[in-house]
TORMARSE-292743 format. One record per residue (C-alpha): residue in one letter; x, y, z. Coordinates in pm, whole numbers, plus 50000, padded with zeros to 5 digits. Example, Ala and Ser with C-alpha at 12.3 -4.5 7.8 and 13.67 -1.06 7.14 Angstrom:
<rs>
("a"; (51230; 49550; 50780))
("s"; (51367; 49894; 50714))
</rs>
This chain:
<rs>
("m"; (19512; 04025; 68850))
("s"; (19400; 04424; 68706))
("r"; (19379; 04706; 68944))
("h"; (19004; 04706; 68914))
("a"; (18972; 04341; 69023))
("l"; (19179; 04429; 69348))
("i"; (18930; 04723; 69401))
("a"; (18655; 04480; 69397))
("v"; (18800; 04206; 69575))
("a"; (18899; 04472; 69870))
("l"; (18568; 04605; 69868))
("a"; (18398; 04274; 69894))
("l"; (18635; 04174; 70197))
("f"; (18561; 04521; 70371))
("l"; (18173; 04465; 70349))
("a"; (18213; 04113; 70474))
("g"; (18430; 04213; 70780))
("l"; (18166; 04463; 70886))
("g"; (17942; 04319; 71176))
("r"; (17613; 04350; 71134))
("d"; (17519; 04607; 71425))
("r"; (17820; 04789; 71316))
("f"; (17729; 04806; 70970))
("d"; (17353; 04914; 71034))
("t"; (17530; 05190; 71237))
("w"; (17767; 05300; 70977))
("i"; (17471; 05327; 70705))
("a"; (17244; 05531; 70962))
("e"; (17508; 05765; 70999))
("t"; (17572; 05837; 70630))
("e"; (17535; 06199; 70534))
("l"; (17391; 06194; 70215))
("p"; (17474; 06479; 69952))
("p"; (17184; 06717; 69889))
("l"; (16908; 06561; 69703))
("a"; (16750; 06869; 69586))
("i"; (16886; 06998; 69258))
("e"; (16840; 07296; 69048))
("t"; (16635; 07236; 68751))
("s"; (16572; 07461; 68419))
("v"; (16331; 07742; 68452))
("e"; (16026; 07627; 68220))
("m"; (15766; 07812; 68048))
("q"; (15485; 07602; 67919))
("d"; (15197; 07685; 67705))
("r"; (14830; 07638; 67781))
("n"; (14855; 07269; 67720))
("g"; (15170; 07197; 67895))
("v"; (15386; 07241; 67558))
("l"; (15743; 07344; 67622))
("l"; (15757; 07720; 67502))
("r"; (16122; 07818; 67625))
("a"; (16370; 07667; 67880))
("f"; (16668; 07837; 68036))
("t"; (16979; 07661; 68160))
("v"; (17074; 07607; 68494))
("a"; (17367; 07828; 68654))
("d"; (17640; 07591; 68520))
("g"; (17512; 07615; 68180))
("r"; (17354; 07260; 68171))
("w"; (17018; 07162; 68045))
("r"; (16850; 06986; 68320))
("l"; (16460; 06969; 68258))
("a"; (16265; 06853; 68572))
("a"; (16107; 06466; 68489))
("t"; (15882; 06260; 68696))
("l"; (15793; 05902; 68638))
("d"; (15471; 05969; 68490))
("t"; (15614; 06225; 68248))
("v"; (15853; 05930; 68089))
("d"; (15767; 05627; 67864))
("p"; (15704; 05323; 68071))
("g"; (15901; 05112; 67811))
("y"; (16191; 05324; 67833))
("i"; (16174; 05255; 68232))
("e"; (16143; 04873; 68150))
("m"; (16460; 04897; 67922))
("l"; (16666; 05084; 68156))
("i"; (16618; 04853; 68440))
("a"; (16646; 04558; 68244))
("f"; (16971; 04687; 68097))
("e"; (17132; 04855; 68398))
("d"; (16998; 04676; 68688))
("k"; (16753; 04379; 68657))
("r"; (16724; 04336; 69040))
("f"; (16648; 04680; 69107))
("y"; (16318; 04624; 69298))
("r"; (16475; 04330; 69494))
("h"; (16801; 04480; 69638))
("a"; (16845; 04722; 69934))
("g"; (17100; 04944; 69680))
("v"; (17391; 04743; 69638))
("d"; (17322; 04388; 69388))
("v"; (17589; 04137; 69553))
("l"; (17507; 03884; 69281))
("a"; (17629; 04152; 69025))
("m"; (17937; 04251; 69225))
("a"; (18003; 03913; 69261))
("r"; (17956; 03822; 68917))
("a"; (18203; 04150; 68831))
("l"; (18447; 04016; 69036))
("g"; (18461; 03664; 68881))
("q"; (18472; 03813; 68555))
("a"; (18747; 04058; 68624))
("v"; (18976; 03776; 68820))
("w"; (18906; 03563; 68492))
("h"; (18959; 03783; 68229))
("r"; (19217; 04006; 68414))
("r"; (19011; 04290; 68310))
("i"; (18666; 04460; 68401))
("v"; (18409; 04284; 68175))
("s"; (18092; 04430; 68338))
("g"; (17994; 04674; 68605))
("g"; (17868; 04579; 68938))
("s"; (17690; 04923; 69000))
("t"; (17314; 04947; 69054))
("l"; (17132; 05226; 68979))
("t"; (17098; 05326; 69319))
("m"; (17485; 05336; 69322))
("q"; (17490; 05539; 68962))
("v"; (17240; 05797; 69176))
("a"; (17483; 05829; 69446))
("r"; (17785; 05886; 69212))
("l"; (17556; 06131; 69021))
("l"; (17465; 06314; 69339))
("e"; (17811; 06372; 69465))
("d"; (17937; 06415; 69093))
("g"; (18224; 06173; 69232))
("p"; (18467; 05940; 68989))
("t"; (18416; 05562; 68983))
("g"; (18769; 05412; 68960))
("k"; (18943; 05453; 69303))
("w"; (18810; 05184; 69567))
("q"; (18734; 05485; 69802))
("a"; (18509; 05637; 69571))
("k"; (18357; 05305; 69515))
("l"; (18301; 05248; 69896))
("r"; (18143; 05573; 69927))
("q"; (17879; 05510; 69661))
("v"; (17799; 05188; 69832))
("r"; (17721; 05354; 70151))
("v"; (17538; 05649; 69998))
("a"; (17336; 05399; 69778))
("l"; (17246; 05180; 70092))
("a"; (17164; 05502; 70295))
("l"; (16941; 05605; 69979))
("e"; (16736; 05315; 69973))
("r"; (16644; 05343; 70356))
("r"; (16560; 05698; 70306))
("l"; (16375; 05688; 69952))
("s"; (16151; 05495; 69774))
("k"; (16256; 05310; 69472))
("q"; (16039; 05561; 69261))
("d"; (16241; 05859; 69433))
("i"; (16562; 05700; 69320))
("l"; (16435; 05641; 68970))
("t"; (16335; 05984; 68933))
("l"; (16671; 06134; 69074))
("y"; (16833; 05903; 68783))
("l"; (16570; 06067; 68544))
("n"; (16672; 06391; 68628))
("r"; (17060; 06349; 68679))
("a"; (17192; 06096; 68419))
("p"; (17454; 06260; 68174))
("f"; (17364; 06225; 67793))
("g"; (17649; 06399; 67651))
("g"; (17776; 06776; 67641))
("n"; (17561; 06989; 67844))
("l"; (17264; 06773; 67866))
("e"; (17158; 06606; 68172))
("g"; (16839; 06426; 68234))
("i"; (16611; 06228; 68023))
("r"; (16364; 06533; 67908))
("a"; (16673; 06743; 67800))
("a"; (16806; 06435; 67616))
("s"; (16484; 06354; 67455))
("l"; (16418; 06700; 67349))
("a"; (16754; 06763; 67229))
("y"; (16814; 06428; 67010))
("f"; (16436; 06360; 66917))
("g"; (16273; 06713; 66920))
("k"; (15991; 06550; 67151))
("t"; (15940; 06495; 67534))
("p"; (16012; 06133; 67643))
("r"; (15653; 06073; 67723))
("r"; (15616; 05854; 67413))
("l"; (15965; 05729; 67304))
("t"; (16008; 05423; 67016))
("p"; (16203; 05100; 67136))
("a"; (16501; 05240; 66930))
("e"; (16485; 05602; 67097))
("g"; (16435; 05445; 67426))
("a"; (16740; 05184; 67374))
("l"; (16966; 05513; 67288))
("l"; (16866; 05674; 67595))
("v"; (16981; 05393; 67774))
("a"; (17303; 05361; 67641))
("l"; (17396; 05702; 67634))
("p"; (17470; 05757; 68027))
("q"; (17731; 05489; 68038))
("s"; (17981; 05679; 67821))
("p"; (17792; 06016; 67771))
("e"; (18077; 06169; 67543))
("g"; (18194; 05868; 67375))
("r"; (17865; 05784; 67257))
("r"; (17713; 06130; 67167))
("p"; (17539; 06072; 66860))
("d"; (17594; 06386; 66708))
("r"; (17968; 06330; 66692))
("f"; (17999; 05929; 66711))
("s"; (17719; 05798; 66541))
("a"; (17890; 05476; 66489))
("r"; (17949; 05421; 66879))
("a"; (17623; 05558; 66947))
("y"; (17456; 05287; 66691))
("a"; (17647; 05005; 66838))
("a"; (17576; 05086; 67197))
("r"; (17198; 05088; 67101))
("g"; (17222; 04777; 66963))
("r"; (17360; 04611; 67282))
("v"; (17047; 04748; 67486))
("l"; (16842; 04616; 67228))
("a"; (16981; 04283; 67233))
("r"; (16990; 04230; 67595))
("t"; (16633; 04373; 67660))
("q"; (16538; 04132; 67406))
("a"; (16679; 03858; 67594))
("a"; (16526; 03977; 67909))
("g"; (16182; 03945; 67733))
("v"; (16110; 04331; 67742))
("i"; (16074; 04359; 67333))
("d"; (16035; 04078; 67129))
("a"; (16254; 03995; 66827))
("d"; (16062; 04176; 66564))
("t"; (16041; 04487; 66778))
("a"; (16422; 04465; 66831))
("a"; (16491; 04397; 66445))
("a"; (16271; 04698; 66317))
("a"; (16449; 04948; 66615))
("a"; (16798; 04849; 66483))
("t"; (16674; 04996; 66135))
("e"; (16596; 05325; 66280))
("t"; (16848; 05598; 66189))
("i"; (17082; 05776; 66479))
("p"; (16993; 06149; 66510))
("s"; (17303; 06313; 66340))
("k"; (17272; 06643; 66552))
("r"; (17103; 06796; 66842))
("r"; (16825; 07023; 66816))
("a"; (16774; 07373; 66961))
("f"; (16555; 07409; 67240))
("p"; (16239; 07589; 67201))
("a"; (16296; 07971; 67247))
("l"; (15925; 08092; 67169))
("a"; (15806; 08419; 67331))
("a"; (16146; 08517; 67445))
("h"; (16038; 08865; 67531))
("l"; (15753; 08783; 67725))
("t"; (15951; 08501; 67890))
("d"; (16246; 08702; 67988))
("r"; (15993; 08931; 68158))
("l"; (15828; 08674; 68359))
("r"; (16160; 08508; 68470))
("a"; (16314; 08840; 68587))
("n"; (15980; 08938; 68756))
("h"; (15944; 08620; 68921))
("p"; (16297; 08492; 68988))
("d"; (16192; 08195; 69232))
("s"; (15961; 08005; 69012))
("r"; (16095; 07713; 68804))
("l"; (15751; 07642; 68619))
("h"; (15550; 07920; 68442))
("r"; (15245; 07803; 68294))
("l"; (15124; 08081; 68030))
("n"; (14807; 08146; 67825))
("l"; (14984; 08135; 67512))
("g"; (14976; 07814; 67242))
("a"; (15290; 07720; 67131))
("g"; (15166; 07642; 66770))
("l"; (15006; 07973; 66710))
("q"; (15310; 08182; 66867))
("a"; (15536; 07988; 66664))
("r"; (15325; 08073; 66336))
("l"; (15309; 08445; 66412))
("e"; (15684; 08462; 66483))
("g"; (15745; 08308; 66127))
("l"; (15490; 08542; 65994))
("a"; (15669; 08825; 66174))
("e"; (16010; 08733; 66050))
("r"; (15881; 08749; 65686))
("a"; (15671; 09039; 65735))
("a"; (15979; 09264; 65841))
("r"; (16196; 09141; 65593))
("e"; (15982; 09197; 65308))
("a"; (15911; 09544; 65434))
("g"; (16273; 09676; 65408))
("q"; (16600; 09694; 65607))
("r"; (16590; 09777; 65982))
("l"; (16222; 09735; 66028))
("s"; (16085; 09548; 66319))
("i"; (15752; 09414; 66429))
("a"; (15543; 09329; 66713))
("i"; (15202; 09127; 66737))
("l"; (14982; 09058; 67024))
("v"; (14683; 08844; 67043))
("a"; (14447; 08821; 67312))
("d"; (14073; 08659; 67396))
("h"; (13895; 08951; 67469))
("r"; (13621; 08712; 67642))
("t"; (13901; 08643; 67910))
("g"; (14164; 08885; 67909))
("e"; (14401; 08564; 67796))
("v"; (14692; 08651; 67578))
("r"; (14750; 08383; 67352))
("a"; (15034; 08490; 67161))
("s"; (15271; 08774; 67214))
("v"; (15581; 08852; 66940))
("g"; (15787; 09130; 67044))
("s"; (15999; 09171; 66725))
("a"; (16112; 09045; 66399))
("g"; (16368; 08785; 66579))
("y"; (16514; 08775; 66926))
("r"; (16853; 08728; 66819))
("n"; (16834; 08972; 66499))
("g"; (17081; 09233; 66572))
("a"; (17033; 09438; 66247))
("r"; (16654; 09506; 66335))
("d"; (16736; 09531; 66712))
("g"; (16540; 09234; 66780))
("f"; (16581; 09234; 67166))
("v"; (16403; 09528; 67212))
("d"; (16018; 09405; 67308))
("m"; (15778; 09623; 67095))
("t"; (15479; 09536; 67275))
("q"; (15595; 09731; 67566))
("a"; (15765; 10040; 67382))
("i"; (15574; 10350; 67413))
("r"; (15486; 10507; 67075))
("s"; (15289; 10740; 66907))
("p"; (14959; 10564; 66828))
("g"; (14876; 10764; 66512))
("s"; (14502; 10728; 66436))
("t"; (14402; 10430; 66637))
("l"; (14270; 10640; 66930))
("k"; (14006; 10811; 66699))
("p"; (13745; 10514; 66757))
("l"; (13731; 10599; 67132))
("v"; (13692; 10964; 67062))
("y"; (13379; 10878; 66843))
("g"; (13256; 10631; 67120))
("l"; (13220; 10891; 67378))
("a"; (13086; 11127; 67154))
("f"; (12812; 10865; 67101))
("d"; (12786; 10820; 67488))
("q"; (12781; 11200; 67552))
("g"; (12482; 11267; 67287))
("l"; (12720; 11479; 67067))
("a"; (12685; 11248; 66759))
("h"; (12547; 10912; 66608))
("p"; (12707; 10716; 66324))
("e"; (12466; 10897; 66079))
("t"; (12516; 11266; 66234))
("l"; (12638; 11479; 65980))
("v"; (12987; 11645; 66051))
("d"; (13203; 11907; 65839))
("d"; (13528; 11809; 65734))
("r"; (13675; 12178; 65645))
("p"; (13958; 12411; 65707))
("i"; (13957; 12498; 66090))
("s"; (14164; 12650; 66359))
("f"; (14173; 12633; 66744))
("g"; (14395; 12943; 66843))
("t"; (14728; 12853; 66671))
("y"; (14632; 12480; 66630))
("a"; (14500; 12393; 66285))
("p"; (14467; 12045; 66212))
("q"; (14495; 11899; 65867))
("n"; (14394; 11567; 65719))
("f"; (14654; 11319; 65627))
("d"; (14621; 11404; 65244))
("g"; (14581; 11754; 65269))
("d"; (14218; 11737; 65114))
("f"; (13881; 11835; 65250))
("r"; (13567; 11618; 65207))
("g"; (13297; 11886; 65321))
("t"; (12978; 11735; 65520))
("v"; (13000; 11377; 65566))
("r"; (12868; 11143; 65811))
("v"; (13022; 11052; 66133))
("r"; (13070; 10655; 66008))
("d"; (13238; 10783; 65691))
("a"; (13450; 11024; 65885))
("l"; (13573; 10735; 66117))
("q"; (13632; 10492; 65831))
("m"; (13796; 10734; 65630))
("s"; (14022; 10857; 65935))
("l"; (13957; 11214; 65878))
("n"; (14152; 11424; 66144))
("i"; (13954; 11772; 66131))
("p"; (13614; 11589; 66280))
("v"; (13771; 11395; 66518))
("v"; (13954; 11700; 66658))
("e"; (13626; 11895; 66673))
("l"; (13495; 11633; 66875))
("t"; (13788; 11606; 67116))
("d"; (13725; 11997; 67170))
("a"; (13374; 11939; 67222))
("l"; (13447; 11643; 67457))
("g"; (13760; 11765; 67626))
("p"; (14100; 11611; 67591))
("a"; (14124; 11522; 67954))
("r"; (13810; 11306; 67919))
("l"; (13970; 11116; 67643))
("m"; (14289; 11051; 67872))
("a"; (14077; 10940; 68136))
("h"; (13886; 10709; 67950))
("l"; (14220; 10562; 67803))
("r"; (14355; 10490; 68142))
("k"; (13977; 10364; 68246))
("a"; (14037; 10111; 67972))
("g"; (14372; 09984; 68131))
("a"; (14603; 10148; 67875))
("e"; (14936; 10308; 68026))
("v"; (14960; 10639; 67861))
("r"; (15240; 10897; 67849))
("l"; (15171; 11273; 67804))
("p"; (15437; 11483; 67678))
("g"; (15434; 11824; 67828))
("g"; (15185; 11723; 68098))
("t"; (14878; 11894; 67991))
("p"; (14675; 11732; 67733))
("g"; (14574; 11922; 67406))
("l"; (14373; 11852; 67102))
("a"; (14644; 11676; 66912))
("v"; (14601; 11354; 67165))
("a"; (14302; 11251; 66926))
("l"; (14582; 11238; 66642))
("g"; (14845; 11025; 66850))
("g"; (15007; 11304; 67025))
("i"; (15057; 11079; 67339))
("g"; (15255; 10778; 67396))
("v"; (15105; 10423; 67442))
("s"; (15197; 10084; 67389))
("l"; (15089; 09777; 67163))
("e"; (14984; 09626; 67450))
("g"; (14785; 09934; 67585))
("l"; (14628; 09968; 67241))
("v"; (14544; 09582; 67256))
("t"; (14381; 09641; 67583))
("l"; (14145; 09922; 67473))
("y"; (14033; 09744; 67147))
("a"; (13961; 09469; 67401))
("s"; (13715; 09666; 67604))
("f"; (13543; 09782; 67262))
("a"; (13499; 09426; 67171))
("n"; (13382; 09331; 67527))
("g"; (13095; 09582; 67528))
("g"; (13264; 09868; 67650))
("k"; (13390; 09678; 67969))
("p"; (13772; 09701; 68027))
("v"; (13961; 09363; 68021))
("d"; (14251; 09284; 68203))
("l"; (14490; 09106; 67991))
("h"; (14701; 08826; 68140))
("s"; (14963; 08573; 67994))
("v"; (15004; 08375; 68299))
("s"; (14751; 08121; 68366))
("g"; (14549; 08152; 68701))
("a"; (14677; 08508; 68718))
("e"; (14456; 08720; 68975))
("k"; (14226; 08961; 68773))
("n"; (14192; 09312; 68885))
("g"; (13893; 09436; 69061))
("p"; (13527; 09561; 68891))
("r"; (13601; 09875; 68701))
("h"; (13398; 10153; 68533))
("a"; (13320; 10091; 68179))
("t"; (13539; 10252; 67894))
("l"; (13202; 10297; 67695))
("s"; (12818; 10202; 67709))
("p"; (12748; 09887; 67514))
("e"; (12575; 10049; 67288))
("a"; (12873; 10285; 67197))
("a"; (13086; 10022; 67203))
("w"; (12862; 09802; 66948))
("q"; (12843; 10132; 66721))
("i"; (13217; 10152; 66703))
("g"; (13263; 09770; 66589))
("d"; (12987; 09811; 66332))
("i"; (13163; 10101; 66185))
("l"; (13510; 09952; 66177))
("s"; (13370; 09622; 66060))
("g"; (13252; 09818; 65735))
("l"; (13597; 09923; 65652))
("a"; (13751; 09771; 65343))
("p"; (13990; 09515; 65375))
("p"; (14369; 09586; 65249))
("n"; (14441; 09475; 64893))
("g"; (14424; 09136; 64829))
("f"; (14221; 09016; 65131))
("a"; (13860; 08910; 65144))
("r"; (13600; 09093; 65353))
("i"; (13562; 08880; 65676))
("g"; (13367; 09098; 65910))
("l"; (13683; 09205; 66112))
("a"; (13641; 09543; 66307))
("y"; (13979; 09707; 66265))
("k"; (14153; 10032; 66243))
("t"; (14466; 10146; 66115))
("g"; (14717; 10429; 66235))
("t"; (15028; 10608; 66126))
("s"; (15235; 10817; 66335))
("y"; (15347; 11175; 66280))
("g"; (15688; 11110; 66031))
("h"; (15581; 10777; 65944))
("r"; (15758; 10649; 66234))
("d"; (15482; 10383; 66358))
("a"; (15241; 10176; 66146))
("w"; (14944; 10021; 66338))
("a"; (14661; 09794; 66281))
("i"; (14442; 09686; 66546))
("g"; (14140; 09473; 66515))
("y"; (13891; 09224; 66672))
("d"; (13588; 08997; 66608))
("g"; (13332; 08809; 66826))
("a"; (13627; 08640; 67038))
("h"; (13963; 08769; 66974))
("v"; (14162; 09105; 66944))
("a"; (14501; 09135; 66787))
("g"; (14743; 09429; 66710))
("v"; (15043; 09484; 66503))
("w"; (15320; 09745; 66517))
("m"; (15573; 09785; 66248))
("g"; (15854; 10054; 66262))
("r"; (16203; 10103; 66362))
("p"; (16282; 10036; 66725))
("d"; (16494; 10366; 66760))
("g"; (16191; 10579; 66650))
("t"; (16368; 10710; 66307))
("p"; (16101; 10772; 66009))
("v"; (16020; 10499; 65761))
("p"; (15942; 10700; 65417))
("g"; (15615; 10596; 65267))
("a"; (15531; 10350; 65570))
("f"; (15140; 10355; 65631))
("g"; (14939; 10160; 65864))
("g"; (14679; 10045; 65602))
("e"; (14971; 09928; 65361))
("l"; (15222; 09799; 65608))
("a"; (15031; 09668; 65927))
("a"; (14681; 09587; 65813))
("p"; (14795; 09312; 65592))
("v"; (14969; 09144; 65874))
("l"; (14691; 09183; 66076))
("f"; (14452; 08973; 65840))
("e"; (14724; 08703; 65823))
("t"; (14729; 08673; 66188))
("f"; (14349; 08614; 66215))
("a"; (14393; 08345; 65906))
("l"; (14674; 08188; 66143))
("l"; (14482; 08192; 66459))
("k"; (14171; 08025; 66298))
("p"; (13951; 07901; 65999))
("e"; (13733; 08192; 66016))
("v"; (13638; 08472; 66233))
("d"; (13367; 08482; 66507))
("r"; (13101; 08693; 66406))
("l"; (13043; 09033; 66613))
("p"; (12767; 09020; 66857))
("p"; (12421; 09173; 66759))
("p"; (12330; 09536; 66885))
("p"; (12223; 09579; 67255))
("p"; (11860; 09657; 67292))
("g"; (11893; 10009; 67363))
("t"; (12080; 10096; 67018))
("l"; (11934; 10372; 66795))
("i"; (11967; 10217; 66430))
("v"; (11816; 10468; 66226))
("g"; (11907; 10653; 65901))
("h"; (11993; 11026; 65912))
("a"; (11659; 11128; 65834))
("q"; (11503; 10959; 66141))
("l"; (11764; 11083; 66395))
("p"; (11630; 11335; 66665))
("q"; (11686; 11699; 66535))
("p"; (11996; 11765; 66764))
("l"; (12177; 11457; 66631))
("k"; (12127; 11557; 66272))
("r"; (12410; 11766; 66229))
("f"; (12711; 11775; 66484))
("r"; (12756; 12141; 66600))
("a"; (13058; 12293; 66794))
("r"; (13045; 12458; 67135))
("d"; (12918; 12778; 67017))
("a"; (12693; 12661; 66744))
("v"; (12395; 12822; 66929))
("f"; (12524; 13172; 66898))
("s"; (12640; 13092; 66538))
("d"; (12265; 12996; 66450))
("a"; (12159; 13316; 66599))
("r"; (12347; 13501; 66311))
("g"; (12208; 13277; 66036))
("s"; (12367; 13009; 65842))
("p"; (12527; 13049; 65487))
("k"; (12312; 13006; 65190))
("i"; (12460; 12936; 64822))
("a"; (12259; 13210; 64618))
("f"; (12439; 13081; 64308))
("p"; (12457; 12847; 64176))
("p"; (12178; 12658; 64319))
("d"; (12150; 12325; 64376))
("g"; (12107; 12093; 64072))
("a"; (12192; 12393; 63841))
("r"; (12358; 12329; 63503))
("v"; (12643; 12607; 63439))
("e"; (12836; 12670; 63124))
("a"; (13199; 12599; 63204))
("r"; (13397; 12927; 63157))
("s"; (13756; 12998; 63104))
("d"; (13772; 13280; 63373))
("g"; (13616; 13047; 63644))
("l"; (13269; 12980; 63814))
("a"; (13070; 13265; 63943))
("v"; (12932; 13199; 64296))
("k"; (12759; 13374; 64556))
("v"; (12655; 13358; 64927))
("r"; (12426; 13524; 65157))
("d"; (12392; 13519; 65527))
("g"; (12656; 13374; 65730))
("r"; (12956; 13554; 65879))
("p"; (13275; 13600; 65677))
("p"; (13532; 13526; 65598))
("f"; (13429; 13233; 65379))
("t"; (13607; 12924; 65244))
("w"; (13474; 12732; 64921))
("l"; (13553; 12377; 64869))
("a"; (13479; 12172; 64548))
("n"; (13420; 11788; 64589))
("g"; (13586; 11840; 64936))
("g"; (13929; 12034; 64822))
("p"; (13961; 12433; 64909))
("v"; (13948; 12643; 64601))
("l"; (13920; 12991; 64763))
("i"; (13995; 13028; 65143))
("q"; (13922; 13337; 65392))
("s"; (13715; 13542; 65135))
("h"; (13537; 13834; 65274))
("d"; (13352; 13872; 64959))
("r"; (13015; 13712; 64931))
("a"; (13041; 13702; 64542))
("a"; (13360; 13544; 64380))
("f"; (13509; 13328; 64106))
("l"; (13627; 12980; 64171))
("d"; (13916; 12827; 63934))
("l"; (13673; 12574; 63792))
("a"; (13650; 12497; 63425))
("d"; (13665; 12123; 63372))
("p"; (13327; 11988; 63275))
("g"; (13152; 11752; 63502))
("f"; (12949; 11709; 63812))
("v"; (13087; 11916; 64127))
("t"; (12986; 11943; 64463))
("l"; (13013; 12299; 64627))
("s"; (13054; 12379; 64986))
("v"; (13073; 12705; 65164))
("i"; (13197; 12759; 65502))
("d"; (13168; 13059; 65713))
("a"; (13370; 13191; 65990))
("d"; (13127; 13006; 66275))
("g"; (13178; 12661; 66064))
("l"; (12832; 12681; 65942))
("a"; (12807; 12529; 65589))
("a"; (12591; 12516; 65287))
("q"; (12600; 12274; 64989))
("s"; (12503; 12248; 64631))
("r"; (12573; 11995; 64375))
("i"; (12607; 12096; 64019))
("r"; (12696; 12014; 63682))
("l"; (12959; 12208; 63447))
("d"; (12908; 12144; 63076))
</rs>
């Protein structure tokens, strides 16, 4: 007789020799192993789809499973194959053990096992061996005790979570995801049969290593479950033709930076339900990798999408690839503090609208100007003369926005940034006029929060990625509904990037000093999104502009988000929608703080050439004259300076090429005059 047969005989004799009362006491006094087990931390999207999971402390994948998350067909196959009297025995199947003992004696080797599912759970809980009779006896005792203290459903659930499936896979959910790329809620008969077969020999039947063994074991399960009436012959035959998975699939690792942050902030939580959508997140991560690769070496990217009506974050991409070391992919650029470039300009204009300093149709001068030692310049070094505020914002001119910031006060701009919910870093402590051009630090999340308030009628929006997160209490509005609508109306008129159709998206681009950061932030009637591109270490990216680098990614983001954008809302009832001619007199032209004193001295007027004149082009230049106003004077032609700081009222301008010319003269007080002429 074999050693295994002797163990079985000894076990049977031992059980038979125990008296009933003594047996009951023996079971009642059983000290059970811990039933609670560590399961993987899971990050699920708004629909319960797995975004990311983490291994437990010993490096195993063990994803929590319950009976209602597993295909009932698999449960039926499992019981039919492993323990057909599971619901009738009390932990030990005497008939099965007797059969196993008889077969062992007759064949002088183990032919079939007598372990029940409950005994297998007992072994898994203690992680014990199966061969020695002392271990088998312990399994019997624990199994009997488990049956007295737990329901059959509880025991099955323990098996579903602890059964080994090869390598570091433990539990039905981990195995189903690794081998089939799906949860076990819906398994085919072939898939279910393979998962029934694997725990009997998890290493020897691993389909990614021993496909022939896995195929044979699956066939035995199919045959026995067919014989038991769980599946019919046609189903078994069809299942036998399905291929065996040849490799393990990687577990999802979406929104890696965000999920890292959530896990660190909530170390005791095993399940996190996020507002993200797994499909959108995967599409945007693919977009980010491609966009960064096409943009150049060492460049990274961040994309953040939220529903500005609820504040729910729909997608968060922190880099061009979490494990891409060449692009510093481990750095979460949605949280990094960077210079926002021109992306704060809409807030300046919105505040000016609210303060009665300007209207979208107000005229403002784009001219050389200095504030003490600070002399702002436009990005291209050119000047446009007198323009509408609407055009100044759409062209992202620097000088008008600095003048407005001077009139508002930089501290007001900082206060409203924080009021919107953006975290702001200010180098040097005291805000200066340069804050309007990006002279502060803010994150992509902060900018998206700011633009969400524009889209939300000027009311702050609390962005939150976790489902059911508590919102902050009521806060003061960032802008009035009218000013917020005017900002959206202006930004929605901005031309789209090359190759993209005009879709009604309100958006703004920005480029920080030295071409270190390229931005594009935009919104429609439902969603707000932001894109940052650059190098995480802050080194310059020569030639990088927000409009060329980040804006196309923003438009692609909205295309991946939904088939078409949601329309922006109609204007609030109190919105003043008129042309320049119908504006109240104080809003017709923006005047700086000291404009009232400048007007008392008289505005400059172009004495020659008058508006509409045709003048002969001369090689020695164009003769011009100005009266009134206070010198020195600056002359511009088509927005570009041609004579700066002239104290003479008569001068020659270096203009000789025929064509239409818009002449502008600006005096020392910032007052201007303009005439349009034709050089023949």
